[in-house]
N, C-alpha and C positions, 0 to 999 in steps of 0.2 A: 059368348065369353064373358067370364066374369070380369067385372071393370074394376082392374088393379090399382089404375089411381085413386079411384072412389073410396077401395079399401083401405091404401092409407091414410086417403085425405080423415077419415070419421076415427081414425088411430090417434090422429094427430103428430102422423110421419112426413110432412111434407114440409120443407123450407122453403126450398125456391123449384121452379118445372118450367124447362123451356114453352115455349105456344108450342102446341099443336101434338106434344108427348101423346094425352090424353088420347084422342083420335086417332093418332097412328097406331096407337097399342089394341085399340077397338076392330081394326080392320082385319086383327088376325092377329096367330101365333106369333110372338115376334123375340128376340136373344138381345139380352143385357148383360153388363157384366159388375161386379166392385172389386176393385182393387184392396189388396192386405199388405202390405210390407212385412215382413216376417222377422221382426227385430228379437222377437223369442220364438219358444217352440212350441206357443198355448198361444190361441185367442184368452182375451181377458173381456171379460161382459162389456165394453168401453168399442169393443169388437162386434155385440151382439145385434145393435140395432138394424147393420150393415147387413149381416147375416140373414136376419129375421126380414127385413125385406126382400132380399133372393127367396127366400122359402116362401114369401107369400109371391112373389114373382111366379113360382113354378106351379103353386097352388093355383091360380088365375089363368094356366094353361100357357107361361111362355116358357123358354129357355134360358135357366138362368148360365154363366159364366164365371166361376171364381180365379179371379190372376193372384196368382201369388207373387209377389216383385220381387223373383230371384236377381232381377237386375237394379230396379230402382233403390231397392234395399240397400246395397250397397253404397246408393249417394245420399239418401235419407233427406225426406220431404220437411220441409222447409215452413211449410204451411202451422200458423198457428204456435211456433217455437220460439224459443227464447235463444237458444244458443243452439248452433253447428252438433248433427247426432256421430256418435263414432262408427266409423266405418267398421262395418263387419266382412270377416275373412270368407270365404269361397265355403270352406270345411263347414262351417259354423252355419252359413246361410242355407247349405243340402242339410245338415238335420233339422234346421227349425221348420223348412218347408215340409217335411216330410211331417213334423208333428201337426202341421194344421192340415194336412192333406187329411190326416185321418181324425181329428175334429170336426172338420166340415162335413166328414160324410154323414155324421149323426144328423144333419138337420136339413143336408139336400142330398135327392134321389141321383146318385152318380151311376148307379148297376142296373137299374130296371132296362128295359128296350122302348118305355116311353121313349116318342119323336122329342119330347122336351127332358128328356135326362139331363141333370146337370153336367158342368165337362169343370175340369180344373186343370188353367193353365201356368204358365210360367214363365215370364216374359224375358228369364235369361236366355232361355229358348232360340229364340227370334234376335237378340240384341247380342251376344258372345260371340258371331262371327261379322258383326256391323260393325268395319276400322270408322276411325273417332271422323275420319278424311270423306269419307262417302257418307256419313250419317249427316254431317254439318253441311256437305255439298246436298244433301238431296232434300235432307229435311229442313233445316234450318233458316235454307235460306227463303222459305216459304211465311214465317213467322216472326215479323221485326222487334228488334230490340225495345221500343215504347209501346209497342202490344202487350210484350209480357214484362215490362216497368209499370204497364198500369194495373196492373194485377193488384188484388189487395192484401196477397199475404204474401207479394213481394213488398209492398211497400210501407207494410205496418211494421215486417221486420227491418228493414231500411231505419226506418223512426224510431224503434228500439235501438238497434244498433250502429248508431250512427259513427260510434268511435272504431269499430271494428270489422262493419259493414256486412256484409254476403258473399261466399266465395261462389265463384264461378262454380266448383260443384253443385252446389244447392240451388245456383238460380237454373242452372240446364236441366233440373229436375221438369219443371213443367215443360218440358220439349220435349223430354224422353215418355214421361208421362199422357199427352198428346200422343205420340207415334202411336202408344201401347191401342188408345182408342184407335188410329188409324188402321194400324194392322188388325186387330179385332174386327171391325169393320168390314175392311175389304176381306180376310180371309175366311172368317168363322158368321158373318152378315150380321154383327153386333150393331143396332141400332140405338140403345139407349148404355151409358153409363151413371151406376148410382151411387151414391155414399153421402158422407157428412158434409154438410153446408159448409165447413172449412175446402171444403175440396172443389166448390164450385167455379174458381179462378183455374184451376189447370185440367177441370171437365172441360170447359167451354174453350178450351185454347184447343183440346182433341177435338171437338166438333165444328172448330174452324179450322184446322189443319184438312180434315175431310173435305170440307168445302171450296180449299185454296188448292187443296191438289189432283183432285178428281171431280170437282164438284157435286157431291156428296151432297145428302143430307143427316142428319144424326141428332142426338136431343140426349137431352139431360135432367135428370133430377136427385134432389138433395132433402137430406133429412137434417131436422134438426140436432144440433150437438145438445145431448140431454146434460141438464145439470139437475141437481135435488133442490127441492121447493126453497131452500134458504139462501140459496145462489153456489154453496159449494159445490166442486167434482166429483159428479157420478161417478160409482165403483171404486172408490178410492175408499181404505179403511186405514185406522194407524198402522198396520202390518203390511200397507202397499195395494198393490192391485187384488181384486178379488180374480182370480182364473179360474177357467172352464177345466183344465189339467187336476184332476183330481191331487196330482202329488203337490200342489203348489199350495191350491185351498183345497179343502178335503171337503166331501159334500155335507157337511156337517157346517164349519164354517159359512159354505155357500148357502146352504138354507137360510140359516139364521142370517143373512145382509139383506133376504129380501122379507122374512119375517120381520124384521125391526125397522124398516122403513116406513116415514111418515105417512096419517093418509090419504095429504094431497099427494105425496109422490107414489101411492097405491095406486090412487085413482088414473094418473098417467098410465105407469108401467104395466099396468095390467092389457091395456092396451096394446100397447108397443111388444112387449116381450112372451105374450104367450098369443096362441092362435084359437080363442076365444072368441063365438060370434057377438055379434052387436049386441041384440035382444040377451045374451045369458051374462056379458059385462054389465049393461045398463043395471040390470035385476040386482046384480051381486051390488052393485052401487048404491043403490037405491038401500037397499038393506041393510050395509057397512054404514050409511048417514043414519038409520034409526037408532042402530046401535054402537057405536064405535070398539066400544070400548071391551068388544067380544075377538077385535080385530079379523072378521072371517074374511076382510078383502085379502087381510096381506097372507092370512094362511092358503088361501087357493091360490096366489101369484106365486107364494112360495113353493106351492105343492107343484104346480103347472111347467114351472121353468125350470125347479131340480129334477122334475123327472123327462123333461127336454132335453136338459142337456146331461144328468148321470144317472138317467134309468130309473123303471119303478124302487126294486131293489134297495139301490142307494138312497133314496128318499125311504125308503121306510124305516132304514135305518138311521139315517139322519133325525127323523120326526120320533122315534125312538129315543133316541139320546137328546133330543132335546126336552121330551120330557122326565128326565131321568131326576132332576133340581124337584118335580113338582110330585114323583109318586117313581114308578119301576122296581123293580126287584132285582136281588144279586144274580140271577143267572141274562138277564139283561145288560146288569152291570158288566159283569166278565163277557160279553160279545161286542163291548166296545173296543177297538184297535187305542192304541198308545194315544196316536195325536188327539183321537176325537174323545177320550178319557180327559185329556189335558186341557183339552176346549171347552169342554162343557163344566168343569170346574176350575178354570183360571182364573179365578178371584176368590179362590176357598183361603182361608189361611193353610200353612200346611208347617209339618216337624220333621226333622229327622231320627232315624232309629238305626242301629246295626241289627242286620239280618242273623248273628248270632244273640241279639236280644229275644230272639223266638225259640220255643215258645213263652210268654209272657198272660202275668195273670191280665186279665180285662181291666182291673182297677188301677194295679200298674201302669199299663200301657197308658192310661188316660191321664195319670194324674202322678205321675213319677217318670216313666218313659218320656213323656209327654206334659204339656201343660194346658190340654183338653180342658180339662177341671181342676179349682185350685186345689183339691184335696183330694184324697182317699177317702173320706169323710161324705164330701158333698157326691164323688163318683158312685158310692154305694148308692148314695140315697135315686140320684138317676137309674143308675138301671133296673132296683129293686120298682123303682114309679114305671116303668118301663119307656124311658127316656131316652135309651141308648141303641143304638144299629151301628152293626160292622158290616160293610158292603151290603148297607141296605136288609138285613136281614135284623129282627131285636135281639137283643141281650137281654137274657132273665134271668139270668145265674150270675152270682157274685163271684163264682168260681170259675165261668170260662174260662179258656185257655185260648188266645189269639194264636194261632200256628201259621210257618210257611203256607200252608196249605190256602191262607186268607189272602195270600197277596195276591193281587189283581194285576193283570200284566207284566210278571217278574218283577212290580216294583213297588205296587200302591196299595193301600189300605185307608179304603175310606172310612174316616167314622161322624156317625151322624149325631148330633142332640139337639133332642127337640125335634121338632118338625124343617127347620129350613138354618140350623147351625151344621155345614157340613166340614171338615178338616181330613186334608189331604195328609196320610204318615208315610214320607218317602221312606222305604226300607232300602240301606244305603248296602 
């Protein structure tokens, strides 16, 4: 069997690991799980680390379980949070769970006949009929308040919120997550829980519950919380989270996020977020260090992650869109959907005209209806000199008419002055 722990170790994906974990996994195929709270109907790239760990786990011959927390999602994990989470209703949670199921199937094999095919479970299924009295009698008696209070996630939260404290609802989350591990250990043979380093306390509560209730043995492994080289939060942009749902974050914006990471981050991320082997990655890093200006490492990273998350066709379109500022043609421009068009030209100056203004002579469009050029005389010179393009097509005739047929996405006309100066004309 391929050594799962060694695979994660060279990729920089291990923060804490319980003694004996590596040896246990080398005995033969094992089962492990990652928990995901369904606080939205899409994963974002902050979840991608845990998903990649499950993907590596399956690739090494083991059986992965993805646990969607339909029950724990109703409570909210206090770990590393500064305030109590808004609680979600059952209908919203059900919708979110369905969205996460569809996304996880892109990364894990749920459908084959392989003995290590992935399974998706929802802790709501085993918690919905568990009465409060039975839960605190059967489970609560095995874990002391002293033990729970000693966890860093609880201590840090209480220190931060000394005035408001921590609700019993949040305090109970640790015990519920511990019971999830116990249930999966007992019913699904899961001997290992995986997660982010902020989950270490909750995970080890599960291993302790398994030991105290049944004298069983279970293990824990966490990965580091990913931050940018400058210390800022990974996966956040000015617009917020980078989502895996194309309706929330377009494939173009997704591709651009990875393309624009720093050199230092690219060297870490290509190990964490791709399945490229060690030899390939080390070769890419060495070549990149010889000529960082070409940004080949970022290009490969952006390609691999975009194809994995959105597919080859979406990547091809994102690549074509990203090249639009430096080339492209009118056909490629018209293939852009409106959202991608706006994203590509988000920093471009814009002008408004009315649809009734068309058809319009190109000189009037550039110097009268808009102020792209200061005068019709200047516009004439630019056109005659081959310095004006409309929708990526050169305009060589000062008598050219711009018509409604030139409108892109039913809203826009793209004007270009020289090689790099773009202007959007909004047709109202």
